[in-house]
N, C-alpha and C positions, 0 to 999 in steps of 0.2 A: 399586620403589614405584609404585603406581598412579598413573597422570595423571589431572589434573582433568578431568571432563567440559568439553565446549565451552561450555556456557553459563556455567559459573562462570569459565572463562578470559576470556570477553567482559566478564561482569559486573566482573571484577577491572580488565581493562583500561579500562572505563567510569569506573570508581572513580578508578583512578590519573590517568586524563586530567583529571577534575574537580580533583582535588587539586593537580596539577601546574600547572593553568590558573589556580588561585587563586594559588598561589605567584608565578608569573610577573606576574599582576596588580598584584602588590605592588611589582614592580620597572619603572623607569621605561621599560627597554628590552625588557621581558618581552613584552607585547602584539606587539610587531613581530617578535621572535624567534619567537614562537608562530605568527604568520601567515606568516612567510618560511620557517621550517625545520621545522614540524612539521605544519601544515595540508596542504602538498602530499601528505604521506605517505596522510593521510586521502582526499584527491582520488583519489590513484592507486588506492587499495583500491575506492572506488566504481566508479571507471572499469573497473577489473578485472572486476568483477561485471556492468555494463552491457555490456561488451565481449561476454560469452558469452550475455546475455539473447535476443539474435535468433536466433543458431544454437541455442541450447536450445529455442526454441518452435518453430523451423522441423524440427529433429530429432526432438523428443518428441511434436509434434502430428502429423507425417505418419506416424510409427510407430504412434502412439495409434489414429489415424482408420483407416489400412490394416489394423491387427491386428483391427479389429471384424469384418472380412470380410463385412459387412451393413449396408447404409444404413438398414434400420429401426432397428438398434440406435444408430446414431449419431442419427438425430432423436428416439429415445426418451431417450437421455442429454441430448441438447442442450434438449430442453424442459424436463427436470426441473432441469437446471443453472440455465438462465436464470429458471424460474420460482421457484425457491428464492432465487437472487441478489436478484430483485425484492422478495421477501417481507422478507427479512432487511433491506433497505435502508429499506423503509416503517417496520418495526419500530424501526430505528435513528433515523429521523427523528421518528418519534413519542415516544421516549425523550428525545430532545434537546428538543423543544418542552415536554414536559412538566416537564422539570429546570429549564429557563430561566424558564418562568412561575412556579416553584414558589420558586426562589431570588431572581428578579429582580436580576440583578446590574447592568444598567444603571442602576438608580437610585442606585447608590453612587457614580456618577462625577460631580466637581463640574464646574461650568462651566469653571473655569481649568485644569484636567487636560484636559478635552476639547480646548479652544482649543491647548494645548500640543501634543497628540498629533496633531491634524490640522495643525498647521503643521510638526512635526517629519517625518510621514511623507507629506505631500501629493503629493510627486513620485512615491512609491512606488505611491501609490493611483492617481494618474493615470495612470500607465502601465498597470495592471491594468485600470481603467476603459476605456482604448483598444482594449485586447485583447480585452474582452469585447463591446465595441460592433462588432467586426468579426465576432465568431460571431453576434451577433443580428441583424446585417445579409444574414446568409446566408439563403438560402431554406429553406423548411420542411423538403425533402429533401436538404439539404446533407450531412447526417450519413450518410444511405445513399450518396449520392453519393461521399463521401470513403473509405467502406469498401473501394470497390474501386480497387486501385491501376492505374495506367496504365504503371507500370514497377516491377517487384518488387525489382529490385537499388536502385534510389532509394529505395523503401519501406523496404528492409532497412537503408539507411544511417542511418536516423533512428529512435531508440528511441521519438519520439513517435508514431510511425505502427505501432504493436504491432497495433491492430485489423485494417490492412491485410495484414500479415504472418500474423496470425492466419486471414483470410479466405483467403489464398493456400494456406497449409499444409493448410486444411481441404479445399478444392478439390482440391489434389494429392492429398491421401489418399484422396479419393473416387474421383480417375481411377485410383489404383492398385487400388481395390477392382474397379473395372469392366471392367479389361483382364484377359485370361487371366493365370491363376497363374505360367505359366512365364516370362512376360515381366516380370511384375512383380517377380518373385522376386529378381532382380539389384539393382533399384533398393532394394526392402526391404531387402536385407542391407547395402547401403550406408549407408542411414539408422538401420539398427541399430547398426552400428559406429561411425557419426558420432555419435549419440547417447550412446554408452558412453565416448567420448573426451569429450565435454562433460561428463558427470558425474563423471569422473576430475578434469578441470579444476577443477571446483567445490569437489573435496576438497582440492586442491593451495593454491588461493585462500584457503580457510577456514582454512589453518593460519595465515595472516597475520591473521585476523580480530580477535584481541585487541589488536593492534598499530594495525591500522585503525580501530577504534572508540576507542582512546586518543586518536589524532589528531583524529578528528572532534569529540569531546567537549571536548578540550582548547581547539579553535578555536572550537567553540559557545560557551563560557563566556567566553572573551576578547572576542568580538565583540559579545556580548550587550548591549543597552540598560541605562541606568540602574536601580538598584534602587527609586528613588522612581516610575517608570513601571509597574515590575511590582507593586508595591503598590497603585496606584491600579486595576489591571487583575485583581487578585486573585481577586475574586469571579466575573469572568468565566471564568478559567482554571479555578477551581474546579468551576463549573457543567459545562465541556466535560469536565473529567476524570471527574466524577462519572458525567456520561452514558455517557462510553466504557467506565468501570469496569462499569456496568450492562449495557451491550451484550456486554460478554466474559462476564458472568455468563449472558446469554440464550443465548450459545454453547455455554458449559459444560452448560446444562440440555439443550439440543436434543441435545448429543453423548450425554449421559447416557441421555435417553429413548429416542433413535432407536437408537443403536448398542451401547447397554449399557455402554460405556468410562466408567471413572471420569475426573472431572475432573484428577485427579493424573496418571493415565495421559496424557491429553490434552495437558496443559500441559509434561509432561516431554518428550514427543515434540516440541513446537511451539517449545519456549522459545528455542533458539538462533535460529531464524528470527524472533521476536517481539524478540528484543535486536538482532538485526541492522537489522530495520526501525525499531526507535528509533533506532539510531545513524544511519542512512542516509537516512530519511524517504522512500524511494522502494520502492514495492511492486513495480516492475520490477526494481530492483537486486537485491532480496531474493529474487525469484522462483527462481534455481536453488536456494538452499537451503531455501525452502519446499518446492519439489518432493521434493528430496533428504529431508527430514524426514517427510513425509506419506507418501511411499513407504515408506522403510526404517524409520521408527520408530513410524508410527501404522498400518501395515498395509494401506493403499489400494492397489491394483494399479495398474501402471504405464498401462494403456490408460485409467483413470480419471484419474489425476494429470496425464497428458499432454494431456487434453482440458479438464478442468475448471480447473486452476489458471492455465493461461496466459489462459484466457478472463477468470477472476476477478480476475487482475492488471491487468486492463484497464478491465473494466466493472462490478466489484463494490467500490464505495468506501464502505462502512457508516459507518466513521469520519469520513470525509469529508462524506458527507451528514448526519452527528449534528451535526458542527461546523457546518456551513452553518446549520442550522436553530437553533442556539443562537447563532451570531454574527448572524443575521439580526434574531432578536428583542432581543439585547443592544443592537444600534444602534439599534433603534427606541425601545427604553427609555430609552437615552442621549440621544436627542432628543426625548424625554417623548411619543413617539406610542404611542396604544394600539390594537394591533392586533386587529381582529375575528377571529372564528372562521373566517369564510370566507378572510380574508387567510392566516391559519396552514394552513387546509387547502391553501391554494395553494402555501404553501411546501413542504408534504410532496411534492405532485407534482413542483413545479420542481426541488426538492433531489434527488429520487428520479430524474429524468431528466437533471440536470446531473451527478450524481455517474457514471453510465453514461458520460458525455462525458469527464469528467476523465482526462487522462493520467495514467499511474503514476509521476510524477516529483514531486520537492519543491516544494511552493508551488503546484502546478496548481490545487489547489481554490479558492485564492483568488480565481482568474479567474472560475471558475464561480459564487463568491459574489455576483459582481456581477449575474449574470443573475438571480438568487434574490432580490437586493433590488429588482432593477428590477420584477420581477414583483410583488412585495409594496407597491412605491410608498415604499420606504425610500430616503432619500438616499444616493446612491452613494459621496460624499465621506466618509460614516461608516466606509468601509472603512479609513481612516486611524487610527479609534481602537483597531483590534486588531493592527496589525502589529506591535508592540512585543512580543507574546507569541505571534505567530503560529508562530515557528520551533520552539520546545519543543513547542507543541500540535501541529503538523505531525509531530512525531516521535512524539506518543502516539497520534494519529489512524491514522497509518500501521501501527502494532501492531495496532490493530483491524481494517484492512483485511486484512493478512495472516491474522489469527485467523480471520476470517470466510471467508476463501478456503479454509483448512485444515478448517472446520467443515463447508462444503457439500460439499467433496470426499469427506468422511467419510459425509455422509448420502446423496450421490447413489451411493456405492460401495456402500453397504448395501442400497439399494434394488434395485441390480442385480447383487446377490450377488458384488460384487468386494471386501469387506472382508474381511481376513485377520489373522494375526498378526503383528507386527513382524519385519522380516529382521534387524534387529540390535537390541541392547538398549541400547547407548550409541555415542558416536561413536569411541571408541578401536577398536571392534570391526573398524572398516574397515582398521586398521592393523596388526593382531596378525599376526606373522609376515611384514610387508611393509616393504620398505624405500622410503619415498615419495620421500626426497630423498637 
C-alpha cells in the first residue's frame, strides 16, 4: 500500500492535535497534561530543526558560492536576489495597507474591549517596547556593524545571528574561489560531504514531522486566550489573512509568468515546507525543509538554493511586513487616528526595512512593529491590542515568508538558467529501496 505523502501526514497530525487539545480543554487536568507531557515533544521537534539550521547554512552556502567558480556570477545572482526580495516586500506592504484601509477593522473595537486587551497584555507590550527602544537607540550604521561577527563560533551558537553566519559563509566561499583549485579541492570535498550529511539528517528529522506538529498545535490550542477576545479581534485577523492570501496569489502569478510552472506544481512542491512553517512559526526552523523541497521538488539547482534561500530566511519577510502594515493602521484606527497618505507611505518604507532586520524566529516581527508604530506616530501601547491573536497570525505570515523565499529562488534560477525538472516526484521517492531506520 502506498504511503501518504508528507504534506498529508502533516495535515493529519495538525488536525489530530487540534481535536486532542479540544478534548483536553474539557477536562480539569487536561491543559496541564498537554503542557507537561505533549508540548515538550513539539519543542524537541523545533529544536532538532534549529539544531541543523546553522550547519546547513554554513555547508550549503560555502558549497554554493565556491561552485560558482567566478565572483562575477556571485554578484549577478546576489543583485537579482536582493532586488527581487525588496520588490516583493514593497508589494506585500502595499497589499496590507490596501486591505486594512478597505475593511477598517479598528473601527469594530469598543472602548471596553480595548481597555481589557491593554490591561491583559500590558506586560508583554512593555517588554517588546523596551527591546525596540534598544534597537532605535543604536547608531544608523549599527545594522552594518552587526553584520560582521568578531567571533564566528560565537555567532554560530545563536540562531538569531544568521546574517553573521551568512556573511562568513559567503566570505569563506569567495576565499575558496580565489585560491588555486588544487588547494581548494580538499576543503570543497569536505563541505560537499558535510552538506550531504546535513541533508540526510533533514530526511530523518522529517519522519517525525507529523508527531511534532501534533504536539505544537495541541499546545497552541490549549494555551490560546479566551474566545471573547478572539471575536473582538476577528476583523483584524481576517484583514491579515486576506492580505496574506492575496500575497500568495501574487507569488503564484509570478511563478506562472516567469517560470511557466503551474500553481498546482508549485504548491505541491512547497506544501510540506508551508505546513511546517505554519506549525513552527519560524522561517529558520523551516529552512532545511524549504531547501530540500525547492531543490528536489521544484527543480532549482543547488547552487541557487544554497545561496538564495538562506538569505531569504533572514531578510525576506513579506508576510511579516504585510502584517506590520495591517497592524499599524489597525491600532491607529482603534485609537481613532486618521493616518495621512505620507504617514502610510512612511509605513511602507519602515516596514520594508524593518522586515529585513527581523530575526527568522517566532514573534520577532512584534519587536520590529514597535519601530513601525513609532515612525508613524501611533501609540506604542496599542501593541497590547493585538497580542491575543498574534500567535496564530504569526503562523500564517511565516507561511507567506517561506513561500516568498521559494518563489524568488525559482525566479532567480530561471534568470540564470538554473531551473530544471524536479529530481523526485514525491517525498517517498527518497526512501524507495532504502532502509532509513
